[in-house]
C-alpha positions in Angstrom: -23.7 26.3 13.0 -20.6 26.8 11.2 -17.6 25.9 13.4 -19.8 22.8 13.6 -19.9 22.0 10.0 -16.5 22.9 9.2 -15.6 20.7 12.1 -17.5 17.9 10.9 -15.4 18.2 6.6 -12.5 18.5 8.5 -12.6 15.1 10.5 -14.5 13.1 7.0 -11.2 14.9 5.1 -8.9 12.7 7.3 -10.6 10.1 7.4 -10.5 9.7 4.0 -6.7 10.4 4.3 -6.6 8.0 6.8 -8.3 5.1 4.6 -6.5 6.4 1.3 -3.5 6.3 3.4 -4.1 2.7 4.4 -5.1 1.3 1.3 -2.3 2.6 -0.6 0.2 1.2 2.1 -1.4 -1.7 1.6 -1.5 -2.3 -1.7 2.7 -1.5 -1.6 2.9 -3.7 0.2 1.3 -6.1 -1.8 3.1 -5.1 -4.9 6.4 -5.1 -3.4 5.9 -8.9 -1.9 4.8 -10.2 -5.0 7.6 -8.1 -7.0 10.3 -9.8 -4.7 8.3 -13.5 -4.2 9.2 -13.6 -9.0 13.3 -11.8 -8.1 13.6 -15.3 -5.8 12.2 -17.6 -8.1 13.9 -16.0 -11.1 17.1 -16.5 -8.7 16.3 -19.9 -8.1 16.2 -20.9 -11.3 19.6 -19.6 -12.4 21.1 -21.1 -10.2 19.2 -24.5 -10.8 20.1 -24.3 -14.2 24.1 -24.4 -12.7 23.9 -20.4 -12.6 
């Protein structure tokens, strides 16, 4: 009985880690994309103003 409980806990921890990892990656990608967009907008504005 104890081994199945430990196995279940282990699986639960792994699932949490995978979900958190996926969520973290999504957040990082979103933040990076928004920063990239902001940077591109700044560069475009800079060149439109004659550099």
